[in-house]
N, C-alpha and C positions, 0 to 999 in steps of 0.2 A: 920467567913466564914466557910462553910461546904464543905466537899469533898466526893467523891465517895468512897465506901468501896474498890473498885478495883483500885482506883487511876486514873481512867479515867474520865475526865470531858467532858460531852456532849457539843458540840458547840450550842450556842443559835443563832437564827437568829437576826439580828439587829432590833431595834425598827422600825416599819413601813415597814419592808421587808416582802414580801409575802413568806409564808412557802412552797408553791408548786414550780414547775418548772417555770422559767421565760418565759413569753410569748414574751417579747421583747428582742432584742439582747442586750447583755451587751456591755459595751464600749470595752471590750477585744475580742468581736466576730470577726472572720476573716472578712477582708474587702470584700473578694469575696462574702461572704454570705450576707452581708448588701447591697452591690451594686447589687448583683444578684437579691435580693428581689425587688429592685427598678425597674430594667429592666423587671423582670418577671411580676410585678404588672401592668406595663404599657402595656406590650404585652397582658396580660389577659384582661385589660380594652379595648384595641383595638379590640381584638377578640370578646368580649362580645358585644361591640357596633356595630360591623359589623354584627354579627349574630342576633341581636335583632332589628327589624325595629322600635319598639317603642322608642328606644334610639337614633335614627337618628335625631330626633328633639331636643334632649338635650344631645348631646354627652359629654358635659363637666362633667356631673354628675359622670360617671364611672371613668373618669380620675382624678377627684378630690378625689374620694375614693382611687385610686391607689397612689396618692401623700400622702394622709393621712396615709395609711398603711406603705408606705416607710419611712415616717418621724418618725412615732412612733416605727417602728421596727429598722431602721438603723440610725436614727438621722439626723443631718443637711445635710451632704454631699449627702447621698443617696436620701434624700427628695428633695434637689435641682436638682439632676440628674433626678429624676422622673418628676419634674416640667418641666425641659427643654425637656425631651423626650416627655412628654404629649403635650407640645406646638407644637413640630415638627409634631407629629402624627395628632393632631387636624388640623393643618394648611394643611398638605398634604392630609389627607383623608376625612375630614368632613366639613371644612369651604370652602365656594365657593370662586373662585378667585375674586379678586378685579378688576372690569372692569371700574368703574368710582368712583369718589370721594364720591358721596352721598350714594351709596349702600355699599361702603367699610368702611365707618365710623362705622356703626353698628357692623359689624363683627370684626373690629379692636378693638373697645371698648369692645366687649364681650370677645375676647381673652386676652386683657390687664387686664380686671377685673379678669379673671381666674388666670393669672400669678401673679398678685398682691395679691390675696387672698391666693394662694398656698404659695407664698414666706412669707407672714405674718404668716401663720400657721407654716411653717418651723421655723421661727425665734422665735415664741412664744413657740414652743415645746422645742427648744434648751435652751431658758431662763429657762423654767420649769425644764429641766433636770439638768442644772448647779446648780440651786437652791437646787435641791434634793441632789446632790453630796455635796454641802456645808453643808446642814443640817446633812447628815450622818457624815461628818467629825467633825462637831461641837458636835454631840452626842458622838462620840468616845473620843474627848478631854474632854468633861464633865465627862464621865464615868471614864477616867483615873485620872482626878483631884479628883473625889469622892473616888476612890480606894486609891489614895496617901494620902488623908486626913484621911481615915479610918485606915491606917497603922500607922499613927503618934501617 
């Protein structure tokens, strides 16, 4: 093993860790920041869709982007909050009221498809995040075992 002449060892980033600042919130990020991102992204999607007539035909696109950003930044809870808020805003502002069964089925199916796709994306991201945490923990255990073996 080698050491610094000054006795100070520089910390190395973990294998697979990005060397720059984290784009996404760490698990220890304050809840207000993660949930605030979810609320803010839905409000931004709402405003963008209201201000852009071209998006009135496909309002779900901007809200799916809001859910995606919320999930990747804030993880499962904020992603599900963004999904619920998006559904409420879409229903209130962009989807026509259901007046009869035949015309309402299409809108209901469209909204349900959005909700299911957003929930699936939330769950898949959470599974990926948990697998990443397990991988990091496994790497730390492996490194400790190798160091213990090298000392023997």
